[in-house]
C-alpha positions in Angstrom: 146.8 116.5 143.4 143.9 118.9 143.2 144.4 119.3 139.4 144.3 115.5 139.0 141.0 115.3 141.0 139.6 118.2 138.9 140.6 116.4 135.7 139.1 113.1 136.8 135.9 114.8 137.7 135.7 116.6 134.4 136.4 113.4 132.5 133.7 111.6 134.5 131.2 114.3 133.8 131.9 114.2 130.0 131.6 110.4 130.1 128.2 110.6 131.7 127.0 113.2 129.2 128.2 111.1 126.3 126.4 108.0 127.7 123.2 109.9 128.2 123.5 111.3 124.6 124.0 107.8 123.2 120.9 106.4 125.0 118.9 109.5 123.9 119.9 109.1 120.3 118.9 105.4 120.3 115.6 106.2 121.9 114.9 108.9 119.3 115.8 106.4 116.5 113.4 103.9 118.0 110.7 106.5 118.2 111.2 107.7 114.6 111.1 104.1 113.2 107.9 103.3 115.1 106.2 106.5 114.1 107.2 105.9 110.5 105.9 102.3 110.7 102.4 103.4 111.7 101.6 105.4 108.6 101.5 102.9 105.8 97.9 101.7 105.6 97.5 97.9 106.1 97.4 95.4 108.9 99.2 92.3 110.1 96.1 90.2 111.0 92.4 90.9 110.8 92.2 90.7 114.6 94.0 94.0 114.6 90.9 95.6 113.0 87.9 93.5 114.1 89.0 92.5 117.7 90.5 95.8 118.8 90.1 98.8 116.5 86.5 98.0 115.6 85.5 97.5 119.3 87.3 100.7 120.2 85.4 102.5 117.5 82.1 101.1 118.9 83.0 102.4 122.4 84.1 105.8 121.1 81.4 106.4 118.4 78.7 103.9 118.9 78.9 101.6 115.9 81.2 98.8 114.6 81.4 95.4 113.1 80.9 92.9 116.0 82.6 89.5 115.5 81.6 86.3 117.3 84.2 86.6 120.0 82.4 89.7 121.4 79.0 88.3 120.9 80.1 85.4 123.0 81.7 87.7 125.6 85.1 86.0 125.3 87.2 89.2 125.0 88.2 91.6 127.7 87.9 95.3 127.6 91.4 96.3 128.4 92.6 96.9 124.8 89.4 98.3 123.3 89.1 100.8 126.2 92.7 102.0 125.8 92.3 102.4 122.0 88.9 104.0 122.4 90.3 106.7 124.6 93.0 107.4 122.0 90.4 107.4 119.2 88.1 109.8 121.0 91.0 112.1 121.8 92.1 112.1 118.1 88.5 112.9 117.0 88.2 115.8 119.5 91.5 117.3 118.4 90.4 117.3 114.7 87.1 115.8 113.7 87.7 116.0 110.0 91.2 114.4 110.1 92.5 110.8 110.2 93.9 111.5 113.7 91.4 109.2 115.4 93.0 106.3 113.5 96.6 107.4 114.0 96.5 107.9 117.7 95.7 104.3 118.7 98.6 103.1 116.6 100.8 105.9 118.1 99.9 104.8 121.6 100.9 101.2 120.9 104.2 102.4 119.4 104.9 104.7 122.4 104.2 101.9 124.9 106.7 99.7 123.1 109.5 102.0 124.2 109.4 100.1 127.4 111.0 97.2 125.5 113.8 99.5 124.4 114.4 100.7 128.0 114.3 97.2 129.4 116.7 95.9 126.8 119.2 98.6 127.8 118.8 97.9 131.5 119.2 94.2 131.0 122.4 94.6 129.0 123.6 97.3 131.4 123.7 94.7 134.1 126.9 93.6 132.4 128.4 96.8 130.7 127.4 100.0 129.0 128.3 98.7 125.6 126.2 95.6 126.1 123.3 97.7 127.2 123.6 100.1 124.2 123.8 97.2 121.7 120.8 95.5 123.2 118.9 98.8 123.2 119.9 99.5 119.6 118.8 96.0 118.4 115.5 96.3 120.3 115.1 99.7 118.7 115.8 98.7 115.1 115.0 95.0 114.7 112.3 95.0 112.0 109.9 92.6 113.7 110.0 94.5 117.0 109.5 97.8 115.2 106.6 96.6 113.0 104.7 94.7 115.8 105.0 97.9 117.9 103.2 99.8 115.2 100.2 97.5 115.2 97.6 97.3 118.0 97.6 93.6 118.8 97.4 91.9 122.2 100.8 90.3 121.6 102.7 93.5 121.0 101.0 95.3 124.0 101.6 92.3 126.2 105.3 92.2 125.2 105.6 95.9 126.0 104.4 95.3 129.5 106.4 92.0 130.0 109.9 93.2 129.3 110.2 96.0 131.9 108.6 93.7 134.4 111.2 91.0 133.5 114.0 93.4 134.1 112.8 94.3 137.6 112.5 90.5 138.4 116.0 89.7 137.1 117.8 92.7 138.7 119.7 91.7 141.8 118.3 94.5 144.0 114.6 94.0 144.3 113.0 97.0 146.0 109.5 97.1 147.3 108.4 99.6 144.7 110.0 97.7 141.8 108.4 94.5 142.9 105.0 96.1 143.0 105.5 97.7 139.6 106.8 94.4 138.2 103.7 92.6 139.5 101.5 95.3 138.0 103.2 95.1 134.6 103.2 91.3 134.6 99.5 91.3 135.5 98.8 93.5 132.6 100.9 91.3 130.3 98.9 88.2 131.4 95.5 90.0 131.0 96.5 91.3 127.6 97.6 87.8 126.4 96.6 85.1 128.9 98.4 82.5 126.9 101.6 84.0 128.3 100.7 83.0 131.8 102.9 79.8 131.8 105.9 81.9 130.8 105.1 84.6 133.4 104.8 81.9 136.1 108.1 80.5 135.0 110.1 83.7 135.3 108.4 84.7 138.5 109.1 81.4 140.2 112.7 81.4 138.8 113.5 84.8 140.2 111.4 85.1 143.4 111.7 81.5 144.4 110.1 81.1 147.9 110.6 84.6 149.2 107.2 85.3 150.7 107.8 89.0 151.3 108.8 89.6 147.6 105.8 87.5 146.4 103.5 89.6 148.6 104.6 92.8 146.9 104.5 91.2 143.5 101.0 89.9 144.0 99.9 93.3 145.3 101.0 94.9 142.0 99.2 92.2 140.1 96.0 92.9 141.9 96.3 96.5 140.7 96.3 95.2 137.1 93.3 93.0 137.8 91.4 96.0 139.2 92.1 98.1 136.1 91.1 95.2 133.8 87.9 94.6 135.8 87.0 98.3 135.4 87.5 98.0 131.6 85.4 94.8 131.5 82.6 96.6 133.3 82.9 99.6 131.0 82.2 97.4 127.9 79.2 95.8 129.7 80.8 92.5 130.8 81.4 90.8 134.1 85.0 91.2 135.3 87.3 88.4 134.0 84.4 86.3 132.8 85.8 86.6 129.3 88.8 84.6 130.3 86.8 81.5 131.2 84.6 81.9 128.1 87.7 82.1 125.9 89.1 79.0 127.4 85.8 77.2 127.0 85.4 78.1 123.3 89.0 77.4 122.3 90.0 74.6 124.7 86.7 72.7 124.9 84.9 73.5 121.7 88.2 74.0 119.6 86.8 77.1 117.9 90.3 78.4 117.1 91.0 75.3 115.0 88.3 76.4 112.6 90.9 78.9 111.4 93.6 76.4 110.6 96.0 74.0 112.3 99.7 73.4 111.9 102.2 70.7 112.9 104.2 71.0 116.1 107.4 72.0 114.3 105.8 74.8 112.1 107.1 77.7 114.2 110.7 76.8 113.2 109.8 77.4 109.6 108.3 80.7 110.6 111.5 81.7 112.4 113.4 80.6 109.3 111.2 82.8 107.1 111.6 85.8 109.3 115.2 85.5 110.3 116.4 83.8 107.0 119.9 82.3 107.2 120.7 84.3 110.3 118.5 81.8 112.2 121.5 79.4 111.9 123.9 82.0 113.4 121.8 83.7 116.1 121.5 80.6 118.4 125.2 81.0 119.2 125.0 84.4 120.9 121.5 83.5 122.3 123.1 80.5 124.2 126.0 82.8 125.3 123.5 85.2 126.8 121.4 82.4 128.2 124.2 81.4 130.6 123.9 84.9 132.2 120.2 85.4 131.8 118.7 81.9 132.3 115.4 83.2 133.6 114.8 85.1 130.4 116.0 82.3 128.1 113.8 79.8 130.0 110.8 82.1 129.6 111.2 82.3 125.9 111.5 78.5 125.7 108.4 77.9 127.8 106.3 80.2 125.6 107.6 78.5 122.5 106.9 75.0 123.7 103.5 75.9 125.0 102.4 77.3 121.7 104.0 74.4 119.8 101.5 72.2 121.6 98.5 74.3 120.5 97.0 73.2 117.2 96.1 76.6 115.8 99.4 78.4 115.2 100.3 81.9 114.1 103.7 83.5 114.2 102.5 86.5 116.3 101.6 84.0 119.1 105.3 83.5 119.8 106.3 87.1 119.6 107.2 87.0 123.2 109.8 84.3 122.4 111.1 85.7 119.2 111.5 89.2 120.8 113.3 87.8 123.8 115.6 85.7 121.6 116.6 88.7 119.5 117.4 90.8 122.6 119.4 87.9 124.1 121.2 87.5 120.8 122.2 91.1 120.9 123.5 90.8 124.5 125.3 87.6 123.6 127.0 89.1 120.6 128.2 92.0 122.8 129.6 89.6 125.4 131.5 87.7 122.6 132.9 91.0 121.2 134.0 92.2 124.7 135.8 88.8 125.3 137.4 88.8 121.8 138.7 92.4 122.1 139.9 92.3 125.7 143.5 92.8 124.6 142.7 95.3 121.8 143.7 98.9 121.9 141.0 101.4 122.8 140.7 102.4 119.1 140.5 98.9 117.8 138.0 98.0 120.5 135.8 101.0 119.5 135.9 100.0 115.8 134.8 96.5 116.7 131.9 97.8 118.7 130.9 100.1 115.8 131.1 97.1 113.5 128.7 95.2 115.8 126.1 98.0 115.6 126.5 98.1 111.8 126.2 94.3 111.5 123.0 94.2 113.5 121.5 97.0 111.5 122.4 95.2 108.2 121.0 91.9 109.6 117.7 93.5 110.4 117.5 95.1 107.0 118.3 91.9 105.1 115.8 89.9 107.2 113.1 92.5 106.5 113.5 92.2 102.7 110.5 90.4 101.4 108.9 90.1 104.9 107.6 93.7 105.6 104.6 93.2 103.4 103.2 90.7 106.0 102.5 93.7 108.3 100.7 95.7 105.6 98.3 93.3 104.0 95.1 94.2 101.9 96.3 97.7 101.2 94.2 98.0 98.1 90.9 97.3 99.9 91.8 99.7 102.7 92.8 102.4 100.3 89.6 102.0 98.4 87.6 102.2 101.7 89.5 105.4 102.6 88.5 106.9 99.3 84.9 105.8 99.8 84.9 107.6 103.1 85.7 110.9 101.4 82.6 110.8 99.2 80.1 113.3 100.7 76.9 111.6 99.5 78.0 108.0 100.4 74.9 106.2 101.8 75.9 102.5 101.5 79.0 100.4 100.8 79.1 96.9 99.4 82.1 94.6 99.5 81.6 92.7 96.3 83.7 89.5 95.9 85.8 90.8 98.8 86.1 89.0 102.1 84.8 91.3 104.9 88.0 90.7 106.9 90.1 92.3 104.2 88.4 95.6 104.9 89.0 98.1 107.7 85.4 97.9 108.9 83.8 101.0 110.4 87.0 101.9 112.2 88.4 102.9 108.9 85.2 104.0 107.0 84.2 106.1 110.0 80.7 106.7 108.6 77.5 105.4 110.1 76.1 103.8 106.9 75.3 100.2 106.1 78.2 98.0 105.0 77.1 94.9 103.0 79.1 91.8 102.5 78.6 89.0 99.9 81.2 86.6 101.4 83.0 85.2 98.3 85.2 83.0 100.4 84.9 79.2 99.9 84.5 79.0 103.7 80.9 80.4 103.3 80.0 79.3 99.8 77.8 76.4 100.9 75.8 78.6 103.3 74.7 81.4 100.9 73.4 81.4 97.3 75.3 82.8 94.4 76.1 86.5 95.4 75.8 87.7 91.7 72.2 86.5 91.6 71.4 88.5 94.8 73.4 91.6 93.8 70.6 93.7 92.2 69.0 94.5 95.5 72.4 95.6 96.9 73.0 97.8 93.9 70.0 99.9 94.9 70.8 99.8 98.7 74.4 101.1 98.3 76.0 103.6 96.0 79.6 102.5 96.5 81.1 99.2 95.8 84.6 97.9 96.5 85.6 95.0 94.2 88.5 93.7 92.2 88.8 95.4 88.8 88.0 92.1 87.1 84.6 92.0 88.8 83.6 95.4 87.5 82.0 94.0 84.5 79.3 92.5 86.7 78.2 95.9 88.0 75.4 98.0 86.5 76.5 100.7 84.0 75.6 103.6 86.3 78.5 102.6 88.6 81.6 104.4 87.4 85.1 103.5 88.4 86.5 106.1 90.8 90.0 104.8 91.5 91.9 101.6 91.7 94.8 100.5 94.0 97.2 97.6 93.5 97.1 94.8 96.0 99.4 91.9 96.2 97.6 88.5 96.7 100.2 85.8 97.0 102.4 85.9 94.0 100.2 88.0 91.8 99.1 91.6 92.0 95.5 92.7 91.3 93.7 96.1 91.2 91.1 96.7 93.9 88.7 99.4 92.7 86.1 101.7 94.1 82.9 102.0 92.0 80.4 104.8 92.7 77.0 106.0 91.4 75.9 109.5 92.5 72.2 108.7 93.1 70.6 107.9 96.5 70.2 104.5 98.2 67.0 102.7 98.5 66.9 100.0 101.1 65.3 96.6 100.4 64.6 93.8 102.8 66.8 91.4 100.7 69.7 93.9 101.0 69.3 94.2 104.8 70.0 90.4 105.1 73.5 91.1 103.8 74.3 93.9 106.3 77.6 92.8 107.7 76.7 92.3 111.3 73.6 90.3 110.3 75.7 88.1 108.1 78.3 87.5 110.7 75.7 86.6 113.3 74.0 84.2 110.8 77.2 82.3 110.0 78.4 82.5 113.7 81.5 84.4 112.8 
């Protein structure tokens, strides 16, 4: 009898070690993928640069491009302060390196590991296999990986939301877990206030009318409000006033609609584009999981419906929904496999489980084909700007026939010199004269120009082509080049009118 007990204890210990090793390996895989994803230069949306990295750069180093949202005081300080701390740390560690740019992206990627953990814990509520498959999918699904590598409010909010959702869904709700859940949900709401309807849904669904649990949850949320208020004060704004100004500008004055509107059903086309024909298959496991996780499924639906009703639409706005749906699909597929293999031998059951991991990995790879480029746009302009930064006698940079939002701003240039913008976009063509006629004054005020290779013929002969970088624009690829003249810069009043911050202020952008 003693031998049997000893054997059972030994087997149990080995099983625990194997499970820990599996979780550790998936975590390391998730970390490697995210760290790999942060290094290719490029961005998913201009907001990544101008709403967050630029403002972090201003807090850390004193200068940046300031868009209209910050002039109007309709952005909070939570994200810029977080990224500024990472930027400053990177600069302190190595002033001459690119570390100040890498660390903010790395922080965003590391925070996303909370999504991996919560996916495992949610699946683990059913079985170890379900937990591991959900964790693997959250670790490797290309959208979740790529969003994690980009400092956007949507990705940061999702990273806070998922662990909080697990604590709310778990049957045992301890005082500490409720406080932590409230804190994380509060951060999620403050990072992306458009998620508030979804957050209210899952909280009401899980806590119902339990006053004691609501008390602990609200206490945690107040902690998030306190931290957010401190960050608002740090950037020179009144706490939470940005929230009301944002609602005023976008809900009353419809400023967001200036950047495009889309029909109510357009998000379904976005999902088709990103999930391809798997979008016809994945609803099946999603609905299977929805039966066991109705709060999570309902949250994703509420967020999707809310954003469908908003005129200005971007796929990143529904990342909370798409991320939850993918995790639910992973859980649902595991549940289906466990039910289908209930009478299988241990070996055949194990092979079926391995096949599930393989199928999900292949699904992610196939869906990513042709879609990854969306997360690394305008690489030619950014590479040219990085090259310009390396020029020791750089004294002024002109974006010639290049929209300012295609650049990396000061957060990438990292040099306190004037940046001039000639705004070639049709959006501004009626507000400014022909930029070619005004260019001579800029040629003397800057000694570096970033432009398409085809526009190089318009530049004075003293500018020589330093290097060119291919950039895909739609279906065609064009070369974006850096042109440079070694002589000094001579400022002129006409040129100062095209300094990028003056231009943005004049056109209210």
